[in-house]
C-alpha positions in Angstrom: 45.0 4.1 19.8 42.0 4.1 17.4 40.7 7.4 16.1 37.9 8.6 13.8 38.4 11.6 11.6 35.5 13.4 10.0 35.6 15.5 6.9 33.0 17.0 4.5 33.1 15.7 0.9 29.8 17.2 -0.4 26.4 18.5 0.4 25.2 16.7 3.5 27.9 14.1 2.7 30.9 13.4 5.0 33.7 11.0 5.1 34.8 9.1 8.2 38.3 7.7 8.3 38.7 5.1 11.0 42.4 4.6 12.0 43.4 1.6 14.2 46.9 0.6 15.5 48.4 -2.9 15.8 47.5 -2.8 19.5 43.8 -2.5 18.7 43.5 -5.7 16.9 46.6 -7.9 17.1 46.1 -9.2 20.7 42.6 -10.4 19.8 44.0 -12.0 16.6 46.5 -14.1 18.6 43.8 -15.0 21.1 41.5 -16.3 18.3 44.4 -18.4 16.9 44.8 -20.1 20.2 41.1 -20.7 20.6 41.0 -22.1 17.0 43.9 -24.5 17.7 42.0 -26.0 20.6 38.8 -26.7 18.6 40.1 -27.4 15.1 39.6 -30.9 13.7 42.4 -31.8 11.3 43.1 -35.3 10.1 46.3 -36.8 11.7 46.1 -34.7 14.8 44.2 -35.1 18.0 41.8 -32.4 18.9 43.6 -29.5 20.7 47.0 -30.8 19.6 47.3 -29.1 16.2 50.6 -27.1 16.0 49.9 -23.3 16.2 52.1 -22.8 13.1 49.9 -25.0 11.0 46.7 -23.3 12.2 48.2 -19.9 11.4 49.3 -21.1 7.9 45.9 -22.6 7.1 43.5 -20.2 8.7 45.5 -17.2 9.9 44.8 -14.8 7.0 41.1 -15.1 7.3 41.1 -14.8 11.1 43.4 -11.8 10.8 41.2 -10.0 8.3 38.1 -10.7 10.4 39.7 -9.2 13.5 40.9 -6.1 11.7 37.4 -5.5 10.3 35.8 -6.2 13.7 38.0 -3.6 15.4 37.3 -1.1 12.7 33.6 -1.6 12.9 33.7 -1.4 16.7 35.4 2.0 16.6 33.1 3.3 13.9 29.9 2.5 15.9 31.4 3.7 19.1 32.0 7.0 17.4 28.5 7.1 15.9 26.9 6.3 19.3 29.0 9.0 21.0 28.6 11.8 18.4 25.1 10.8 17.3 25.1 12.5 13.9 21.7 12.6 12.1 22.4 10.2 9.3 20.5 8.2 6.7 20.8 4.4 6.8 24.2 3.0 7.6 27.7 4.2 6.7 28.8 3.0 3.3 32.4 1.7 3.0 34.6 3.4 0.6 37.2 1.5 -1.5 39.1 -0.4 1.2 41.8 -2.9 0.0 42.1 -5.9 2.3 45.0 -7.2 0.1 47.4 -4.8 1.9 46.9 -6.5 5.2 49.7 -8.9 6.3 49.4 -10.9 9.5 53.2 -11.3 9.5 53.7 -7.6 9.4 50.9 -6.1 11.5 50.8 -2.3 11.2 48.4 0.7 11.6 45.5 0.5 9.1 42.8 2.9 8.1 39.4 2.5 6.5 37.1 5.1 4.9 33.3 5.3 5.2 30.8 7.7 3.7 27.8 9.0 5.6 24.7 10.9 4.3 23.4 13.6 6.7 19.7 14.4 7.3 18.8 18.0 6.3 17.6 20.6 8.7 14.2 22.0 7.6 11.1 23.9 8.7 7.5 23.0 8.0 5.2 25.5 6.2 2.3 27.0 8.1 -0.6 24.6 8.0 -3.1 27.4 8.7 -2.1 29.0 5.4 -2.5 25.8 3.3 -4.9 26.5 0.4 -7.1 23.4 0.9 -10.7 22.7 0.4 -13.0 20.2 2.1 -15.3 18.8 -0.5 -18.7 17.9 1.0 -21.1 15.4 -0.6 -24.8 15.9 0.3 -26.7 12.7 0.9 -29.7 12.8 -1.5 -32.9 10.8 -1.6 -31.6 9.2 -4.8 -28.6 7.8 -2.9 -30.8 6.3 -0.3 -33.2 4.9 -2.9 -30.3 3.4 -4.8 -29.0 1.7 -1.6 -32.4 0.4 -0.7 -32.8 -0.9 -4.3 -29.4 -2.6 -4.1 -30.2 -4.3 -0.8 -33.7 -5.5 -2.1 -32.1 -7.0 -5.1 -29.3 -8.6 -3.1 -31.8 -10.1 -0.7 -34.3 -11.1 -3.4 -34.8 -14.3 -5.4 -34.3 -14.9 -9.1 -37.3 -15.8 -11.2 -37.5 -16.7 -14.9 -40.2 -14.7 -16.7 -41.4 -15.9 -20.2 -41.1 -12.5 -21.8 -39.2 -9.2 -21.3 -41.6 -7.0 -19.4 -39.5 -4.4 -17.5 -36.1 -2.7 -17.5 -34.9 -4.8 -14.5 -34.9 -8.0 -16.6 -31.5 -9.8 -16.8 -30.8 -11.0 -20.3 -28.5 -13.9 -20.9 -27.4 -13.2 -24.5 -25.2 -14.9 -27.1 -23.2 -12.2 -28.9 -22.1 -13.3 -32.4 -20.2 -10.8 -34.5 -22.0 -10.3 -37.8 -22.7 -8.0 -40.7 -25.7 -5.6 -40.6 -28.0 -8.4 -41.9 -27.0 -10.8 -39.2 -24.7 -13.1 -41.1 -21.9 -14.3 -38.9 -18.4 -12.9 -39.6 -15.8 -15.6 -40.2 -13.4 -15.7 -37.3 -15.5 -13.1 -35.4 -16.3 -13.0 -31.8 -18.9 -15.3 -30.2 -19.5 -14.9 -26.5 -22.3 -15.4 -24.1 -22.9 -12.5 -21.6 -25.4 -11.2 -19.2 -26.8 -7.7 -19.2 -29.5 -5.7 -17.5 -32.1 -4.4 -20.0 -31.8 -0.9 -18.4 -28.2 -0.8 -19.4 -29.2 -0.7 -23.1 -30.1 2.4 -25.0 -33.7 3.7 -24.4 -34.8 3.1 -28.0 -33.5 -0.5 -27.8 -35.2 -1.1 -24.5 -38.6 -0.3 -26.1 -37.9 -2.6 -29.1 -37.0 -5.5 -26.7 -40.2 -5.4 -24.7 -42.3 -8.5 -25.2 -39.5 -10.6 -26.7 -38.9 -14.1 -25.4 -36.2 -16.8 -25.1 -34.9 -17.8 -28.6 -35.6 -14.5 -30.3 -32.8 -13.0 -32.4 -31.8 -9.3 -32.9 -29.0 -7.5 -34.8 -27.6 -4.4 -33.3 -24.6 -2.1 -33.8 -22.8 -1.9 -30.5 -22.7 1.9 -30.4 -26.5 2.1 -31.0 -27.4 -0.6 -28.5 -25.3 0.8 -25.6 -24.3 4.4 -24.6 -21.6 6.1 -22.5 -20.0 4.0 -19.8 -22.3 1.0 -20.6 -20.8 0.9 -24.1 -17.3 0.9 -22.6 -18.3 -1.9 -20.2 -19.7 -4.0 -23.1 -16.6 -3.4 -25.3 -14.4 -4.6 -22.4 -16.6 -7.7 -21.8 -16.3 -8.6 -25.5 -12.5 -8.4 -25.4 -12.0 -4.9 -26.9 -10.4 -1.8 -25.4 -13.1 0.2 -23.7 -12.2 3.2 -25.9 -12.0 1.3 -29.2 -14.2 3.5 -31.5 -13.8 1.1 -34.5 -15.0 -1.9 -32.4 -18.0 0.2 -31.3 -19.2 0.3 -34.9 -19.3 -3.5 -35.2 -22.6 -5.3 -35.6 -23.6 -8.3 -33.4 -26.4 -10.8 -33.7 -27.9 -11.3 -30.3 -29.7 -14.5 -29.4 -31.8 -14.4 -26.2 -30.7 -17.5 -24.4 -32.4 -17.0 -21.0 -34.4 -14.4 -19.1 -34.2 -13.6 -15.5 -35.8 -11.2 -13.0 -34.9 -10.6 -9.4 -38.0 -10.5 -7.2 -37.0 -7.8 -4.8 -37.2 -8.4 -1.1 -40.2 -6.8 0.6 -39.5 -3.8 2.9 -40.7 -5.3 6.2 -39.4 -5.5 9.8 -37.8 -8.9 9.2 -35.7 -7.4 6.4 -34.9 -4.3 8.4 -33.5 -6.4 11.3 -31.3 -8.4 8.8 -29.8 -5.2 7.5 -29.3 -3.5 10.9 -29.4 -6.1 13.6 -30.1 -4.8 17.0 -31.3 -1.3 15.8 -34.9 -2.3 16.2 -36.0 -0.5 13.0 -39.7 -1.0 12.4 -40.6 1.3 9.5 -39.3 2.3 6.1 -38.9 5.9 7.3 -36.7 4.7 10.1 -34.7 2.6 7.7 -34.2 5.6 5.4 -33.0 7.7 8.2 -30.5 5.1 9.4 -29.2 4.6 5.8 -28.9 8.4 5.3 -26.7 8.6 8.5 -24.6 5.7 7.3 -24.1 7.1 3.8 -23.3 10.5 5.3 -20.6 9.0 7.5 -19.1 7.2 4.5 -18.9 10.4 2.4 -17.6 12.4 5.4 -14.7 9.9 5.7 -14.1 10.1 2.0 -14.1 13.9 2.2 -11.6 13.8 5.0 -9.4 11.4 3.1 -9.3 13.8 0.2 -8.5 16.7 2.5 -5.6 14.7 3.9 -4.4 14.1 0.3 -4.3 17.9 -0.3 -2.4 18.5 3.0 0.0 15.7 2.1 0.8 17.5 -1.2 1.0 20.9 0.4 3.6 19.7 3.0 5.6 17.8 0.4 5.6 20.6 -2.1 6.2 23.5 0.3 8.8 22.0 2.6 12.2 23.0 1.3 14.7 20.2 1.8 18.0 19.1 0.3 19.4 15.6 0.2 22.9 14.0 -0.2 21.9 12.8 -3.6 25.1 11.0 -4.6 25.2 9.1 -1.3 21.6 8.0 -1.5 22.0 6.8 -5.1 25.0 4.8 -4.0 23.0 3.4 -1.1 20.2 2.4 -3.5 22.8 0.5 -5.5 24.3 -1.4 -2.6 21.9 -1.1 0.4 19.0 -3.2 -0.6 18.3 -7.0 -0.6 20.0 -7.2 -4.0 22.4 -4.9 -5.8 21.1 -2.4 -8.4 22.9 -1.0 -11.4 23.7 2.8 -11.5 20.9 3.2 -14.1 18.3 1.4 -11.9 19.3 3.5 -8.9 19.0 6.7 -10.9 15.6 5.7 -12.2 14.4 4.8 -8.7 15.7 7.9 -7.0 12.9 10.4 -7.7 10.2 8.2 -6.1 12.6 7.2 -3.3 13.6 10.7 -2.4 9.9 11.8 -2.4 9.1 9.0 0.0 12.1 9.8 2.1 11.0 13.5 2.3 7.6 12.5 3.5 9.1 10.2 6.1 11.2 13.1 7.5 8.2 15.4 7.5 6.0 12.9 9.3 8.8 12.1 11.8 9.1 15.8 12.6 5.3 16.2 13.1 5.4 13.2 15.5 8.3 14.5 17.5 7.4 18.2 17.6 3.8 17.5 18.6 4.5 14.5 20.9 2.2 12.2 18.9 2.3 8.7 20.2 0.4 5.4 20.3 0.3 3.6 23.6 -0.2 -0.1 24.3 -3.8 0.4 25.4 -4.6 2.0 22.0 -2.9 -0.9 20.1 -4.9 -3.4 22.1 -8.2 -1.5 21.6 -7.6 -1.2 17.9 -6.8 -4.9 17.5 -9.8 -5.8 19.6 -12.1 -3.7 17.4 -10.7 -5.4 14.3 -11.2 -8.9 15.7 -14.7 -8.1 16.9 -15.6 -6.7 13.4 -14.2 -9.9 11.8 -15.8 -12.4 14.1 -19.0 -10.4 14.5 -19.7 -11.0 10.8 -19.4 -14.7 11.5 -22.0 -14.7 14.3 -19.6 -16.0 16.9 -22.1 -15.2 19.7 -21.9 -12.8 22.7 -19.3 -14.7 24.8 -16.1 -12.8 24.3 -14.1 -14.1 27.3 -11.6 -15.6 24.9 -10.8 -12.2 23.4 -8.2 -10.9 25.9 -6.0 -14.0 25.5 -6.4 -13.7 21.7 -5.2 -10.1 21.8 -2.3 -11.1 24.1 -1.1 -13.4 21.4 -1.5 -10.7 18.7 0.6 -8.3 20.9 3.5 -10.8 20.8 3.5 -10.7 17.0 6.0 -8.0 16.1 4.8 -7.6 12.5 1.2 -7.3 13.7 2.1 -4.7 16.3 4.3 -2.8 13.9 1.5 -2.7 11.2 -1.1 -1.6 13.7 1.2 1.1 15.1 2.0 2.5 11.7 -1.7 2.7 10.9 -2.6 4.4 14.1 0.3 6.9 14.1 -0.4 7.8 10.5 -4.0 8.5 11.5 -2.7 10.7 14.3 -0.4 12.6 12.0 -3.1 13.4 9.5 -5.6 14.1 12.3 -3.2 16.7 13.7 -2.4 18.2 10.3 -6.1 18.6 9.5 -6.8 20.1 12.9 -4.3 22.9 12.2 -5.6 23.7 8.7 -8.4 26.0 7.8 -10.1 24.4 4.7 -12.8 26.1 2.7 -16.0 24.1 2.4 -17.3 23.3 -1.1 -20.3 21.1 -2.1 -19.6 18.5 -4.8 -21.3 15.4 -6.2 -20.3 11.9 -5.2 -18.9 11.3 -8.7 -16.7 14.5 -8.5 -15.2 13.4 -5.2 -14.6 9.9 -6.5 -12.8 11.4 -9.5 -10.5 13.4 -7.2 -9.6 10.3 -5.2 -9.0 8.3 -8.4 -6.4 10.8 -9.6 -4.5 10.8 -6.3 -3.7 7.5 -4.7 -1.0 7.4 -2.0 
């Protein structure tokens, strides 16, 4: 009779020894031999008339090994389904030598497996999490910048004869030179476009009134400042922090001038920006934009709060892992084997991800968070409507339900949507249980926080 013996071999690490007798596997081995003799195609013999002895000699060892392993696996998973231990991944086989199996001398056999156990843990108090909600105030400057961007995007390009304002687009040939404008042998020569307002204030004044074909010699660090200098260095093929390259001189030839004639702020333009909103005045446009910008920064603020809570839960939840088991699983459990060194290098990031998976699973289970079929359909429908809405597909959406039915049959699509929605619910719950302090910050400060923490 088959048995499974469990023993501890380390922290959250147990060994399972599966023992099976001859009676557990030998009858099925003999049955398989008979079945094989009826179906085997061997030259010189009619189908179904191959002598049993020949079948056993030719294929017996492989069939025997397969039946032994099948019986072992059956007992192992029967035990797991009955005992239901909280384990990671699948059991890993220990060194099991198949060479000792002999179909002519069937006997009791045993195989060893290693399992890694999930740790018991408690979550820290979310109400005590030292988190801050960073709030961005929507300013008139933000609204002005957005209106300006939309006017330029909706405007048309003209070609003035001379530079007359800081919105001029300069198409310029940059040729690396000395301070007198003599080209450097083997130096950089590249055509680029730049807005006049991106150049240093002093240079902007000097450029006024210039026309196509005029030449100028500038030192990069004098012509551009701050992030605009970094941008120009990168455009010219240098590292954006290359201080030596910033000292280089370039001869600039004005190849072409451009100026975007901004779109007029009228009702026609307002309806293109916000169709269906019936915005008739610039004041109403500004109010709508202020609300839209406010919603954007509110969502960014919430994302940053979620990031803080993610770190709080990850850092403050005490949890141990069966490290040796998991490293061995990394070596053998993936699509392709890894070396011990590769598994060791990968383990810190893997264990951190594993820890968050256990934390989020506990949050989902303890608080009965779930995503129903109706929610999946509604989310998919919203995504489809946003996509097709941008393509002006019209008001007839009778086709939509059957389209969603097809999407619901796509396991990958359903799984991706479920993961997105359940993650939103996890962080929604976590945020609702926290007590963040409010703090006003600038948009740039919030963006910097997000840039430094991406998950």
